[in-house]
C-alpha positions in Angstrom: -0.9 15.0 9.0 0.8 14.1 5.8 0.3 12.0 2.7 3.9 11.1 1.2 3.3 10.3 -2.6 5.8 8.6 -4.7 7.1 9.0 -8.2 4.3 10.0 -10.9 6.1 10.0 -14.0 3.3 11.5 -15.9 0.8 8.7 -14.5 -1.9 11.4 -13.9 -4.8 8.9 -13.8 -3.4 7.0 -11.2 -2.5 10.3 -9.3 -6.1 11.0 -9.4 -7.2 7.4 -8.2 -4.7 7.6 -5.3 -5.9 11.1 -4.1 -9.5 9.8 -4.3 -8.5 6.6 -2.5 -7.0 8.9 0.1 -9.9 11.2 0.8 -8.9 14.2 -1.3 -11.7 16.0 -2.7 -11.4 17.7 -6.2 -12.4 21.3 -6.0 -11.5 24.1 -8.6 -8.9 22.0 -10.6 -7.0 20.8 -7.4 -7.7 18.2 -4.6 -8.1 19.1 -1.2 -8.4 17.2 2.3 -9.9 18.8 5.5 -7.2 17.3 7.6 -4.2 16.3 5.7 -1.5 17.5 3.3 0.3 15.9 0.4 3.7 15.5 -0.2 5.2 14.6 -3.6 8.6 13.0 -3.5 9.9 14.2 -7.0 10.0 12.6 -10.6 6.9 14.1 -11.7 7.9 13.7 -15.5 9.3 11.4 -18.0 7.8 7.8 -19.2 4.1 8.7 -18.8 1.8 10.0 -21.2 0.4 13.0 -19.4 3.4 15.1 -18.6 1.7 18.4 -18.4 -1.4 17.3 -16.6 0.5 15.6 -13.8 2.6 18.7 -13.4 -0.3 21.0 -13.5 -2.3 19.0 -10.9 0.8 18.8 -8.5 1.6 22.6 -9.1 -1.9 23.7 -8.4 -2.0 21.6 -5.1 1.5 23.1 -4.2 0.5 26.8 -5.2 -2.7 26.4 -3.1 -1.2 25.3 -0.2 -2.6 21.8 -0.1 0.5 19.8 -0.8 4.7 20.2 -0.5 7.3 18.5 -2.7 10.8 17.7 -3.2 12.8 17.7 -6.5 13.5 14.2 -8.2 16.3 13.4 -10.4 14.3 13.6 -13.5 13.5 17.2 -12.6 17.0 17.9 -11.9 17.7 16.2 -15.3 15.3 18.4 -17.0 16.9 21.4 -15.7 20.5 20.6 -16.8 19.1 19.1 -20.2 17.6 23.0 -20.8 20.4 25.0 -19.5 23.4 26.1 -21.3 26.7 26.2 -19.5 29.3 29.1 -19.6 30.9 26.9 -22.6 28.0 27.0 -24.6 27.1 23.4 -24.1 24.1 22.1 -22.2 24.7 21.0 -18.5 23.2 17.5 -19.5 24.5 16.3 -22.8 21.7 16.1 -25.4 22.8 12.8 -26.6 20.6 9.6 -27.8 20.3 7.9 -24.4 19.5 11.3 -22.5 17.1 12.3 -25.1 15.5 9.2 -25.2 15.0 8.9 -21.1 13.6 12.3 -21.7 11.2 11.9 -24.7 7.9 11.7 -23.1 8.4 15.1 -21.6 9.9 16.6 -24.7 7.0 15.3 -26.8 4.6 17.8 -24.7 7.0 20.8 -24.1 9.5 21.0 -26.8 7.2 22.6 -29.3 6.1 25.1 -26.8 9.3 27.0 -25.7 7.5 29.3 -23.5 5.7 26.5 -21.6 8.9 24.4 -21.4 10.8 27.3 -19.7 8.0 27.9 -17.3 8.0 24.3 -16.2 11.8 24.3 -15.8 11.5 27.6 -13.7 8.7 25.6 -11.5 11.2 22.7 -11.0 13.8 25.1 -9.7 11.3 26.1 -6.9 11.3 22.7 -5.5 13.6 22.0 -2.7 16.2 19.3 -2.8 14.6 17.9 0.5 12.5 18.6 3.5 13.0 18.5 7.1 9.6 18.9 8.8 8.6 18.4 12.6 9.0 14.5 13.1 10.1 13.6 9.7 12.2 13.9 6.7 11.7 13.8 3.0 14.4 13.4 0.1 14.1 11.7 -3.3 16.8 9.0 -3.0 19.3 9.4 0.0 19.3 11.5 3.2 23.2 12.3 3.8 23.7 14.8 6.4 27.2 15.6 5.1 26.3 16.8 1.9 23.1 18.5 3.2 25.3 20.4 5.5 27.7 21.5 2.7 24.9 22.6 0.4 23.3 24.6 3.4 26.6 26.4 4.0 27.3 27.0 0.2 23.9 28.7 -0.2 23.4 30.5 3.1 20.8 28.2 4.6 18.9 27.4 1.2 17.7 23.8 0.2 17.0 25.0 -3.3 19.1 24.2 -6.5 20.7 27.8 -6.9 22.6 28.5 -9.7 26.0 28.2 -8.2 25.2 24.7 -7.1 23.4 23.6 -10.7 26.4 24.9 -12.5 29.0 23.2 -10.3 27.1 20.0 -9.9 27.5 19.4 -13.9 31.0 18.9 -13.2 31.5 15.4 -12.3 35.0 16.3 -10.4 33.0 18.3 -7.8 31.6 17.7 -4.4 28.6 19.5 -5.7 28.3 16.7 -8.5 28.5 14.0 -5.8 26.1 15.7 -3.5 23.2 16.0 -5.8 24.0 12.4 -7.3 23.7 11.2 -3.7 20.5 13.3 -2.6 18.6 12.6 -6.0 19.7 9.3 -7.3 21.2 7.5 -4.3 24.7 6.0 -3.2 26.3 3.5 -5.5 29.2 1.2 -5.5 30.8 -0.6 -8.6 30.3 -4.4 -9.1 33.3 -6.6 -9.1 35.3 -8.3 -11.9 33.6 -6.4 -14.7 30.2 -7.7 -13.9 27.2 -5.8 -15.3 23.3 -6.0 -15.8 20.6 -4.5 -17.7 18.3 -1.8 -16.0 14.6 -1.4 -16.7 15.5 0.7 -19.6 17.9 -1.7 -21.3 20.9 0.4 -20.1 24.0 -1.4 -19.1 24.8 -0.9 -15.6 28.4 -1.8 -13.7 27.3 0.1 -10.4 24.4 -0.7 -8.0 22.6 1.5 -6.0 22.9 0.4 -2.4 20.8 0.2 1.0 22.9 3.2 2.5 21.1 2.7 5.8 21.9 -0.8 6.3 25.3 -1.3 8.1 24.4 -5.3 8.4 24.4 -5.8 4.5 27.7 -7.7 3.5 27.3 -8.9 0.0 26.5 -7.2 -3.3 23.2 -8.9 -3.7 22.1 -7.9 0.2 23.1 -4.5 -0.3 21.4 -4.0 -3.7 18.2 -1.8 -3.7 16.2 -1.9 -6.7 13.6 -4.0 -8.7 13.3 -7.7 -7.3 13.7 -9.0 -10.7 17.2 -7.6 -11.2 18.6 -9.2 -8.0 19.6 -12.5 -9.6 22.0 -10.6 -11.6 23.6 -9.1 -8.8 26.5 -11.5 -7.3 26.0 -12.9 -3.6 29.7 -12.7 -2.9 31.3 -10.0 -0.2 31.5 -6.6 -0.9 35.1 -5.5 -2.0 34.8 -1.8 -1.5 33.5 0.9 0.9 29.7 0.2 1.3 29.0 3.9 1.8 26.8 3.6 4.8 25.0 6.3 6.3 24.2 6.6 9.9 20.5 6.8 10.5 20.0 6.4 14.2 17.6 9.5 14.3 14.0 8.9 15.7 12.8 10.8 12.6 11.6 8.8 9.7 12.8 9.2 6.3 10.8 9.0 3.1 12.2 8.4 -0.1 11.0 7.5 -4.0 13.3 6.8 -6.7 14.1 3.0 -6.4 11.5 1.8 -8.8 10.6 -1.1 -6.2 8.0 -3.8 -6.8 5.8 -6.2 -4.6 4.0 -5.3 -1.5 4.8 -1.8 -0.1 6.5 -2.4 3.2 9.2 -0.6 5.3 12.9 -0.7 4.3 14.0 -0.4 7.8 12.1 0.8 11.1 12.6 4.4 10.0 12.9 4.2 6.2 10.0 4.1 3.6 10.2 4.2 0.2 7.0 5.2 -2.0 8.3 4.3 -5.4 6.7 1.3 -6.7 7.0 1.6 -10.5 3.8 3.1 -11.6 5.4 4.0 -14.9 6.2 0.4 -15.5 3.4 -2.1 -16.5 2.2 -4.0 -13.7 3.5 -1.1 -11.2 1.3 0.9 -8.6 1.4 4.5 -7.2 1.8 4.4 -3.6 1.6 6.6 -0.8 2.3 6.5 3.0 0.0 8.2 5.4 1.9 9.9 8.3 0.2 10.6 11.5 3.2 11.4 13.9 4.5 7.9 14.4 8.4 7.4 14.9 8.6 3.8 13.2 7.1 3.1 10.0 3.8 1.2 10.1 3.3 -1.3 7.0 -0.3 -1.0 7.3 -0.2 2.7 6.5 0.9 2.2 2.9 -2.0 3.0 0.4 -1.7 2.2 -3.4 -3.5 2.0 -6.7 -2.6 -0.2 -9.6 -1.4 1.1 -13.0 -4.5 1.4 -15.3 -3.0 0.6 -18.5 
């Protein structure tokens, strides 16, 4: 049985508290459970104050077979920020905005080139998704079409291979759209030049959408993200394609990424998000305890509050 753990973002104190609460025992630098295995939903890094410790703990659990993980968009961004493209420029531009978002990670790793490179190499071992017996795991959006195209491109591999990485840095390619969708979610533009500010103060003219919700018919109802942003989203009919992704499989899908707040609850009968903004003051680190059920059970979310 598995415990799906949401985005950590360097908040290792809360990770240890959550593992304790879930019944994992610290043993030799790792955490083990006699009957269960953890699955991390990605975004180990950025924002929090304990980047190395968070990576080290999760990595040790994975290396010893006590956990699995998928890649988050922050690990992908870190890889692209580190990697030079064929034209001699970095795949993710080292501009003020991107460097600011990545600052907590850089503060710990940039002075240690070998440690930085080692962390990036480890990020590349994280699959883009997991499909296990009875459930699926992806950081932001399960998209059958892009998953199939990646598997075809990479001869069945779900890792971020070099060909996929370099192609995904080009915004004109399907590989770029595939990585954006799987790791950041589906988005639609807001109408009439409307914009809002995200939690980091960046102006946004697009919104991430409830890609599983065919009934949502306004921008406000299809928006997924923090509740305090919702009032800034217009409650008017959607004027563009909604990007609905059919999810009629009986397999539950577990996601992170969306910086939710409030009481953890199912997003849909077979969709659960376990990212509840632990990197934000007042947030929490959340897990879901999966025991084979085909429908998400609200009573099986487990959380700890951010400590500081």
